[in-house]
N, C-alpha and C positions, 0 to 999 in steps of 0.2 A: 353678146347682147346685140340685138338689132334695134336701131333707134330711128324714128321718123322726125326729121327736122321741121321746124315751123315754117310757114309760108314766107315770113319776112326775114329769113336767114340770108346772109350775104350771098351774092350770086356765085362767087368762086367756091364758097363753102357748099352751096346747094349743088353746083355742078359736080363737085367732088363726091358728094354723097349719092347723087343720082348715078354716077359712074359705078359706085360700089354696089348700089342696089340692082343696076342692070346686070351685073355679073352674078347676082345672087337670086335667090328665090323671091318672088313677089311678096311685098310686105303684107298684103291682105291674106295671102295663103299662110304666111308665118303666124300672123296673129290668130287666124282661124284655127291653126293647128294647136297653138298654145292654149287657146280657150277650150278646145275640145278635150284636151288632156287634163284639164283642171276641173275642180268641182266648184267653180265660182258661181255657176248658174244651175239651178235645179232642173230647169226646162231645157237645158242644152241649147240656149239661144245664142245667136251669133252677135258678136260685139265688134263694131267698127270704130277704129281709133282715128279720130280726126282732130287736128289742131289747126285752128284758123287764126287769123291775125288778131281778131278781137279778144280771143281767149289768151293769146300770148301777152297782150298788154295788161290784162287784168285776170289772172287765173285764180280760180277758186280751188285750192288744193284739197279742201275738205271733202269734195265730192269725188276725188280720185281714189281708185284702188291702188294696191301696192305697185303693180306694174306700171300704171300710168304715172304715178309719183316718181318712180325711178327714172323713167324716160324724160320727164320734165326737168328733173334736177340735173341730168346729164347734159341736156341741151343748154341749160342755163349756164353751166360751168364753162362750156365751150364758147358761148357768146361773151362771157365776162373776160376770158383770156384773150379773145380777139380784140375787144375794146382796149384792154391793157396794152397789147402790142402796138396798137395805133397811137396810144398816148406816148409810149416809149419812143416810137419813131419820130414823134414831134419833138422830144427832148434830146434826141441823139446829137444834134448839132449845137447844143448849148451847154451851160454849166449846171451841174447837178446839185450843188449846194450853195448857200449864200457866201459872198465874199465880204469880209469885214475889214475896213481900213480906217485909219485914224492918223492925225498929224497934230503936233503940239503948236506949230506956228500958224499955218494956214492951209486951206484946201480949196482948190479951184476946179470946178466941174463944168465941162462943156456938154450941154444936153444934146447939141446937134451932132457932134462927132462922138459923143459918149466916151469921153476921155476925162481922166482926173489927174491933177497934179498935186502932190502932197509935199509940204515943206516942214522941216523941223522935226526930228525924231519920229519919223513916219513908220507905220507898220501896216502890213497887209497880211490877213490870215484867211486861208482857204483849206478846209478839211484839216489834214495833218501837216500842212505846209505853213511856214511862218517866215516872213521877210521883214527885216528892219533895216532902215537906212535913213540918212539925212534928207535925201530927195528921192521921190518915187514918182514915175510917170506910168499911168495905168490906162489901158484901152479895154473897155468893158466888152465890146463886140468880139474883138480878136483874142481876148484873154491874155494879152501880152502885158508884161510888167518890166519896166526898165528902172534900175536903181543905181544911184551913184552917191558918192560922198561929196563934201563941200570943202573948198580950200580954206585953210587956216589963215586968217588975216594977220595973225601975229608973225607968221613966217613970211619974210620978205621975198624968199625965193619962189614962193608959190607952189612948192613941191609937196607940202604937207597937207594931208587930207584928214578930216575928221568925219565921224558918222558914216564910215564906209559900210557897204551892205553886209549883213549877216543873214544867211539863209539857213533855215532849219527844216528838215523833213524827216520825221520819225526820230531816230537816234542820231542821224547825221547832221553835222553842223559845218557850214562853209563860210569863210570870210574872204572878201575880195574888194577890189577897187571899184569895178563896175560889174553889173550883172543884168542879163536879159533872160526872162523866164516866161514860158507859156504854161499857165495853170491847167489848160485843157489837155495839151499833148504831153506836158511835164518834160519838155525839152528846155535846155538852157545853154547860154553862151556866157562864160565867165572869164574875166581877165584878172590876173594876179590872185588866183585863188589860194586859200590857205585852209587846210583841214587836218584833223587828227584822226588817225586810224590805229586803234589800239595803242601800242607803245611808240608808234612812228608819227612823223609830221610831214605832210606833203604840201609843196608849193609849186605853182607853174605860171608861166606867162599867159598862156591861153588854154582854156579848158572848155570842153563841150560835154553836156550831160544828155544821155539818151533817155527815152521814156522808161526803160526798166531800171534806171538808177545808176548805170555804169557811167564812169567819167573818163574821157579821153584827154590826156595831157600832152602838151608840147613844151619843150624846154622846161622840164620840171626838176625839182629837188626833193630828195627823200633823206630824212635824218631822224635820229632818235633824241637829238638834243632839243630841250624845251626852251632854250634861250632865243631871244628875238633875233640875234645874229648868231647862228649856230657855229659851234666849234668845228664841225665837219658835216659833210653831206655827200650824197651820191648824186651826181649830175645825170639826169635822165634825158635823152634826146626825145623820146616819146614813151608814153606809158598808158596802160589801161587799168583803171581802178574799179574793182568790184567791192563796194563798201561792205565791210564786215567779213570779207572772204580773202582777197589777195590783191596784190599789185603785180602786173606783168609788164616788163619794160624791155626796150630795145637796147642799143648800145649805150653804155654808161661807164663813168669813171669816177674815182674817188677824189674829193677835194678836202683838204685839211687846212684850217686857218687861211682860207681863201687861196690856197696854193694847190693847183691841180697836180696830182701825182700820176706817175705812169703805171697805174693799176686800172686796167679797163677790162670789161667783159662784154661780149656781144649781146647777151640777153640774160634775163633772170627773173625771179619773182620772189615776193615776200608774202607769206601767209598771214592772215589776220583773224582767222576763225577763233571764236571763243570756246566752241564746243570741242570735245575730244575728236581728234582725227588722226588717222594713220599717216605715216610718211617716213622718208629716208632720214637717217642721221649721218651728218657729214663726219668723216674721220679726221683725226689729227695726224700730222706727219712729223717725222724727225729721224734721227739716226742714233744708233747705239753701237759702239765699236765691236762688242762681242757678237751681236746678232744682226748688225747691218741696218740699212734704212728700213723704216717701218711705216705702215698705215695702221692706226689703232683706234678703237672706240668708234668705229663706223658700223652702221647696220640699219635696222628698220624698227619702227615703233608701231605696234598694233593697238589701236584704240578699240578694244573688244566691246566694251560697254562702259556705262558710268560706274559700274561696280568692279571692273577688272581691266587691267591693261597688261601688255607684254612688250618687253624691249629685248631685241636680239642684237648683240654686238659681236664683232670679230676683230682680230688683229693678225697681221702677217708681216714677216721680216724677210729680207732678201737672202738671208743665209739659211732659210729653211724652217725657222720657228713660226708657230702659229698658235692661235687660241680662239676659243669661243666662249661666250657667256650669255646667260639669259636671266633677266630680272622681271619679276611680276609683282604687282600690288593688287590686293583685293580687299573689298569691304562690303559689308551689308549692314545698313543702319540698324542700330539697336540689337544687333546679333553678334557680329565679330568683325575683325579686321586683321590684316597681316601682310607680310611681304615674303618673297622667296627669291633667292639668288643662287645660281649655279655657274661655275666657271671651270673650264678645262684648258690646260696649257701643255703644248708639246714644244719643249725648249731644246734647241740644238746650238751648240757652241763649237767653234773650231771647224776645221775642214775634214770632210769625209776621207777616211784612209790614213789620217794623220794621228799621231799618239795623243794629241790634245782634244780629239773629237769626243764629245759627250752628248748624250741624249737623255732627257728627263721628262717624265709625264707626271703632272701634278694637277690637283683639282681642289676646289673649295665649294662648300655648301653652307648657305646661311638661310635660316627660316625663323621668322618671328610671327607669332600668332597670339592674339589677345581677344578674349571673349568679353562682350559687354555685360556688365553686371545685371542689366535689365533683362537679358535674354533668358536666363534661368537662375533663380536665386539658390537653387539646390545643387546645381552641377556646373562645372567650369572646366575649360580646356585652355591651356596656355603652352607656348613653346618658345624657346630661345636657343636656337641651334647655330653653332659657329664651329664648323669642322673644316679643316684644311690639312693637306699633307705637309710635312715639314719643309719640303722644298718649294712650296707654292710662293710664299712671301719673298723668298730669295730670287725667284724668277719673275715676280710681278714688278713691273716698272714703277707703278704708283706707290708701292710700299717703301721704295728707297727714300721718298720725300715725306714719309710719315714715320718718324722715329718710334712712336708708341707702338705701331703695328709691327715694324720690323724687329724691334727688341722684345716683343711680347714672348715670354717663355712658356706660358701655359694658356690653353684655351679650354673653356668649359661650355658644355651644351646640356640642355635639359628640356624634356617634354613632360608635362604634368597634367594629370586629370584627376578630378575629385568629384564626389557626389555625396549627398547627405540624405539620410532617411530620418527626418526630424521626429516622426511619430514614435520611433523606438530608440532614438539617440544614437544611431549607427552611422558612421561615416567611413567611406572608402576613398583612398587616394593612391594613385599610382604614378610613378615617375620613371623616366629613362634618362640616365646621366652618363655623360662622356667627358673625360678629362684627358687632355693631351699635353705632353711635354714636348715642346717644339725643338728642344736641344738634342734629345736622344731618341726622338720619335716613339716614345713609349705611350701606351694608351691604358687608361683605367675606365672600364665600361660596366655599367649596371643596367641590366635589361631583363625583366622588369624589376621594379622596387615597389612592392605593394604593401600598404599599411591599412590595417583594419582596426578601427577604434570604436569602442562602446563607451559612451560618456558615463560619468559617475551616476550611480543609482543607489538607493537605500533599500536593500532587500527586506528589512524588518519594519519598514514604515507601514503604519496602519492606513488603510484607505479611508476609513471614517474615524478620524482621531477624536477622542473625547478626553478632556482634561489635559494635564501637563504632558509634555513630551517625555517618553521613557528613555532611559539611558541607551538601550540597545537600538533605538530608532535612529541614533546618530551614527551608527556604523554604516559605512559606504564602501563600495567596491566598483572597479572598472576593469576594462580589458583592452589590451593593445596587442595586435598581431602584426608581425613584420615578415614578409616573404621577399627574399632577395636572391638575385642571380647575377654574379659579377665575374670579371676576368681582368687580369693584368697581363698585357702582351705588347708586341710591337705592331707597327702599322701594317707591315707586309704579312704578318701572321694572323691577323684578326679574322679574315674571311676563311682561313684554313683551320681554325680551331675546332675542337670537338666539344660539343655541349656537355657531355658527361665527364670526360676526362680533364678537360682544360678549364672549364667554368666551375666556380665555387657557388654553391647554392645552399639554402637552408630556410627554416621557418622558426621564428622566435615568438614565444608567447610570454606575456607579462600580465600578472593579475595582482594588483595592489589592493589591500584591504586596510582601511584606516577609520579612525574615529576622532572626535574632538570633544573633550569634556572640560568642565570648569570645576576646579577644586578650591573650596573656601572662598569662592566668588572672585578670587584675584589670580589664581594660578591656572594656566591653560595646560592641560594634559593632552598629548597627541600620541596615542599608540598606533602602530602600523605593522602589517605583515605583508611581505612581498614574496611572490612565487614566480619563478622564471623557468621556462622550459624551452629547450632547443631541439630541433629535429634536423638531422643531417642525412645525406644520402650515401656517405662513405666515411671510412676512417682509415688511418695509415698506421700499420703495425711496423715496428722497427726491430731490427736484430743486428748482430755483429758478425761480419765475415772475418774470421781470424786469419784465413789464408791471404785474403786480399787486403786485410787491415783497413776495412771501410764499413760504413753503416749501410745496411740493406733495408730498403723501404718496400713494403708490400701493401698496396691499396686494395681494400676490401669494400665492395659496393653492396649496399643494403640499407635498411632503415635503422637509424641510430638515434636514441633519445637521451638527452643530457639535461638534467634539471638541477636547480638549487633554490634555496629559500633563505630568508633572513627576517628578523623581527627587531623592532626598535620601539622605544618610548621616549618622549621628550617632554620637558616642562619649561615654561617661560612665563615671564611677567614683566610689568613695566613699573618703574619707580619714578615719581615726579618730585622735583625740587624747585622751589621758587625763591627768587631773591629780589627784594624791593630796594633799589638804591636810595640813598639818602637824598632828598630833594634839596637840602641845603648845599650839598656838594655838587650833585649832577643836575640840579634843576628838575623841571617837570617834563623834559624831552623824553627821557627814558622812563617807561612805565613799569617794566618788569623784565627779569631774565629768568628763563625756564631751562632746567636741566632734566633731560629724560634719560634714564638708565635702563637698558634692556638686557638683563641677564637670561641666559638659557643654558640648559644642561640636557644631555640626551645619552641614552644607553642603547647600544645595538649588539645583536648577537647573531652569529652564523656558525654552523658546525664545520668541521674539517672535511671538505669534500675530496680531499686527496686520499682518504681511507680506501683500503683495498676493496671493500664491499660495494663501493660506488662504481668502481671500474673506470674512473675517469683518468687515472694515471697508471702507467705500467712501468716495468723495469726490465732491463736485460743486462747480461754480463758482457763486459768488454775486456778482451784479453789483449794486452798491449804486446808490442814486439819484444819487450824485455821479460815477458812472462808474467807480469803483474796483472791482477784482475781488478776491475772497477765495476761498480754497480751504477748503471746509468738510469735515471728516472726520466720519463717522457710522458706526453699525453697524446693519444691517437687523434685527438681533436684540436691539436695546437693551431693549425693553420686554417681552421674553419671560420666562416663568416662572423659568427656571434661568439667566438672564443670558447673558453672552458672555465668552469668555476675555479676560483683561486684556491691555493693550498693554505692550510693552517686554519686553526679555530680562531674566531673573532669574538671578543668580548670588550667592546670599545666604549669608553666614556669620553664624551666630547663636551667642551665648555666654550661658551662664546659670550662676550661682553661688548655691548655697543652703547655709545654715548652720543647725545645730540644736545647742542646748546644754541638757543635762539633768544633774540632780544626783541621786545615790542616797544616801538617808539611812535611818537606823534607824527602825523604826516598830513599836510593840507591837500596833497595830491590824491589821497585815497578817499573814496566816498564814505568809508566808515570812520575816518579821522585817525586811523592807526594803520601801521604796516609792520610786517615781521622782517627782521634781518637775521640771517643765519651767521652765527659766529663760528661754530664747528658743525658742519652738516653731519659728519659721522666720524667718530674715532673709536675703532674697535680692535679686538684681538680674539684669536681662537686657538685652541690647543686640544689635543686628545691623548688618551691613555688606553692602550690595549692590554687588558688584564690577562688575556689568553696567550699573549706573545711570550716566548721563552727568552728572547733578547730584544733589546731596543724597543720597549713598549711605549716609550714617550715619543710623540710626534714633534715636528718642528713648530715653532711659534710663528704665527702669521699675524701681522699688524697691518691695518689699513687706515687711511685718513682721506677725507673728502672735504674740501673747502670751497665755498662759493665766494671767490675773491671779488667778482663783480657780476653784473647781471648776465653777461654773455659768456662767461668763462667759469668753468668748474675745475679745480685742481684735484687730481686723483693720484694717489700713490699707495703702492702695496709693497711691503718688505717682508722677507722671510728670514728667521733667525734659527739656525741649526741648534739642536739640543745636545748632540753628542760631540765630544772633542776628538781631534785627531790623535792617533797613537802611532808609534813606530814599531815595525816588526823586527825580527832578528837581523834582517838585511838592511835596516835603516830606511825602509820605504814606508811612507805614511799611509794610514788607512783609518776609517771611521771606527772608533772603538765603542765599548759598551759603557763608558763613564760619561756622565752628563756634565755639561758646563755649569749647570745650575748647582749641582752637588759640589763643584769646586769653588762656589761663591762667585762665579762669573756670569755675565749676561751671554745670551746665545750668540753664536757666530753669524755675522751678517752675510747672507748669501748673495745679495745684490738687488738691484732695482733698475728701472728704466723710466724715462720721462721724455716727453716731446713738447716743444714750445713753438709757437708761431706768432708773428706780429706783423701788422701791416701799417706802413707809414703813408699818410696822405696829407695834402695841404691843410685840410680841415683840422687834423690833429695837431699840426704845428701851430696853427692859429689858436687852438684851444690851450695849448701849453704855454706859449710865449705871448699871448695876447694878440689883439688885432682882429679877432674873429667875433662875429655877432652871434651870440648863443641863440637868440630868438630866431634869427634867419636860419641858422643851422638846424634848429628844431623844425622850422617850417619846411625846409627842404627835405629833411629826412623823414618828416611825418611821424616822429616817435618821441618818447619821453627822454629824460636825461639818462646818463650812463647807469645810474643806480636803478631808476625805474621802479616798477612794482614787482615784487617777488611773486612769480607765478607758480612757484613750487615745482617747476618743470626742470629737470636736470638736463643740461646739454653742454657739450664741449665745442659746439660750433660757434665760431667767432663771427657774429653778424657784421662787426666792423670791417673785418677782412673781406667779407662778401661784398659789402657796400663799396669798399675801396676798389675792388676789381671791376665794379660797374661804373666807377667815377669817371673813367675815360670815355665812356659811351656818350651818346648824344643826350644833352639835357634840355632844359626849357629853351635855351638859345640855339638849339639845333646843333649843339656840340662844337660851336665855333669858339675860337679864342676871342675874348673881348678886346675891342679896339676903342680908342678915344676918338674925338671929333676929327683929328688930323689923320686918322687911319693907322696910327701906331699901336702895336699890340701891347696890351697891359700884361704885366708879369703875373698871370694867374693861370698858367698852363695846367690842365688836368694831368695828374700823374699819380702813380701808386708804386710802392716798393714793399714787397713781402719777403720776410725772412722766416725760415723754418729751421729749427735746430733740434736734433734728437741725440740723446746720450743714454748709453746702457752701461751699467756697472755690474760685474759678476766676477766670481772667483775664477782665476785662471789656473785650472788644475793641470794644465800643460806646462806651467812655469816652474820656477825653482821654489821648493818648499823651504820655509824659514823654520829651522828647528828650535830657535829661541822662542819665537812667538807661537809656534805650532800652527802656523797659518800659511795658506797659499797667497800669493800677491793678487791684487785685484786688477782686472783688465777693463779698460774703458773703450767703448766703441762709439764714435761720434760721426755725425753727418750733418752737413749744412746745405740748405737749399735757398736759392735766391731767385726771385722773379720780379719783373717790373713792367710797367707800361707808361709810355709818355706820348702825349699828343702835342707835337710841336706847334702846330697851327691848324687852321681849318683844312682838313684833308690829309694831313701828315700824322702818321701813327707809328710808333716804334715799340716793340715788345721783345722781351728776352726771358730766358729761364736757364738756370745753371745750378750747379751744386758741387760740393767737394766731399769726397770720401776719405776720411782721415785714416781708415785702416789700409786702404790701397794707395793712399797718397797720390791721388789723381782726380781729375775732374770727372764728374758724372755727366749724364746727358745734358748737353749744352746746345741750345737753339736760339736763334734770333730771327726776327722778321720785321719787315718794313712795308707799310701800305701807304699808297698815295692815291687819293680820290681826285681824279681829273675831270670832275663833273660828268662828262659823257663816257670817259674811260676810267679804268682802274688798273693801277700798277702795283704789283706785289712781288716781293723778293724775300725768300726765306733760305737760311743756311743752317746746316748742322755742323758744329765744330768738334764735338766729341760724343761718343767714342770713335766715330768715323766722320768723314767729311763729305758733304754734298751740298748742292745749291739748286734752287728752283726759281726761275724768273718767269713772270707772266704779265702780259699786257693785253687787255681785251676790252671790248665794248661792254658797257653795263647793261644795255637793253637785251632782253632775251631773244629778240628777233635777229640781232646781228652778232650775238656773242660768239657763235661758232664760225662766223664769216670773217669778222674783223678781230683777229687775235694774233698774238705771237707768244710762243712758249719756248723756253730754253731750259733744259735740265742737264744735270751731270749724270753720267752713267757709272757703272761699277768700276770699270777700268780707267775711266778718265776723270775720276773724282779729284777735285782740286786739292792740292796740299797747301794748307793755310800756314803751317809752321813746320 
């Protein structure tokens, strides 16, 4: 676009435009050309564009065509920008926004010198800068501000100041004795400055602030202690602070309790950034007699993004061992989150060429993945992988001080995926499972394990029902399919296994058909039919090699189908009984006692699938060395995944009886005015009789009882009583005969039971038992009802009292400190807890001596005792321990003890393992994350130098 400027344009601008036009085609020719090429005039007349001063001052744009209007607006925009530049040049030497200042006492302003003196809690605000002090001297022209505190008249030494300057700019805050600052250049000179940068605190004698916000310090101190007189600090000869980023300093040394220590460094820096940033990870050092001196846990941290990071670590030993590890965390909001860890170790012990030289390679893989429920309500993926070679934990130095990890005998891993097709009621789920035995390096792996499930549906249900529901409309059916592929092998053979020969696989189908009907309005009838089908890829045929006197197995690959079915029918009802206690004897507290009796009986039938026409069982003749011949029965599908149908015909009648007794009492704590108390939550027994069995048709008697002794504990016990008595063969050896104890007029033989008890003792419980405790205060602290509480009908064996006792040693409303009186002496109310756990198992000892008089085996008892405790001696001191005793082995179980000491800025921790092996771990380090890797001391025992405690 070519533009003609107005006559009153500035000379420089006009000269510049004239220069441009001289190098171009004449304006008149350009305008003439444009007009000739357009259809603006029917007579092809020439139009001369002129703009004079008069028109420039008052232009009538309504008479302009489109080209003239565009030229006018362009010239006007240029003129406006030139005028704005001249205004900015006039403001360049001044302050761009108003300065607000105030004082509580007085304000003195000198109009000649343009200075202001502010006294008494004075403040000056300019843009995002804020200065507060007792006294402020401000020069308006030079934009200089000088702030100081005032001497405290109560202090006779005259060294104490009050109202010292506090300067804030953005998120930075600086405290000092005196301060000079230029609001225009944003430079400052500060004496005795004190500021906080993330977890650290900086103080210096003289500081200088640059316009970009950097602070230069001289004779400074850096500490992470928030006390007015810090417990320790790093003395800095000089330093540069980039607020929110880092501190870079020159020669520095460590001072603890005002005592300089001979630990100096020529230079260093502390990062302060809040955002994710990559950087080096400092290693730890130490020695271990088997592998030598080491540097470990050093590497680099990659801050890839806000959604993902990566940490690479390494370790190296002077005797040739080394290791690498990688750890990654990832997350996507409202979608998924997880972590991944992989580690490899090359361990060498002994000297090369010597008999004791060994080399082991081990690795470990951990993966955890969780999908957010909001991501997809119909599909989910989760993973919990924890795989390691059997030698990894033995070679990992950190596992020595983690008894739970080192003594872990099994590891389990799983990856699962599921999806649902709600419109047809179909769901698919697949898992990959891995189980490791760390003692013998055996592995049980399932890959994949696919389940197909079709929810219950009613095939005879009418789409448009009219009238009452028909009996056949209550018939329902469903489908469950299970495809599995698994292997049991050793670690070193897993990757060399054959998918067809070594892995076991199959497909199992299950189709249950059932119904639910009511007979005589009170009896529930439940018939059912179950069909199960198994598909295998091979079978094993067996025969006998008479010459070698051994069994010969022949695996035949191909499709094999194995099915079975069963049917059953059951009936049950409920009988209610009520008892109204006499109010003359019991008063009106007890309203009623209810007894619910639930009898049920069922009959089930299944044919004998060991019959020859099914082909599920085969026989072969075995010729023994002495010439005798035996007929051996076997199943070609014995070792398959889903087994084989059982032998024998089944016609089983089962009986079950359940009792429940509850009491209804008045309660002012319930909104209804009543509450239920469980007297006997359940007392039941069950037994069955197989009509098709040729011998021992009667099953054992099973009895169960469940009692809610108090709100947070439910007592459960199950006992089994054998029906058939022991008999002696011709050699005097006992065996289970065909005669029942019931027929002999005796009760069934007790088989055994097991029970576990746990109890936690706390100071609150002692006060409750022996007095001295305030129940109202206890309820207020716990925030819950009394021990009886309201019956929620939720069964639980979790003792909430024990859980609360474990938390009792943590910080409470008083900060977790032991209470002291006015003289500073500690009151005897130290938080502590002591937990006892006892388990006992009683069972028949069939390996013991048989008593021919009572015709019984002796009973064997297995017991174990666990004890754990926690004690907070005072503020900062905490002791915890755990131990146990195995009565079968007559020795202590895993025994550990630990001591923690909070030293305000530092933390000291010591833990020892006393049994079944011995080790110790001592750590002393700074609490602040900035210095925790720099100021620390760790001492650990190794495998060969583990201390002998006894």
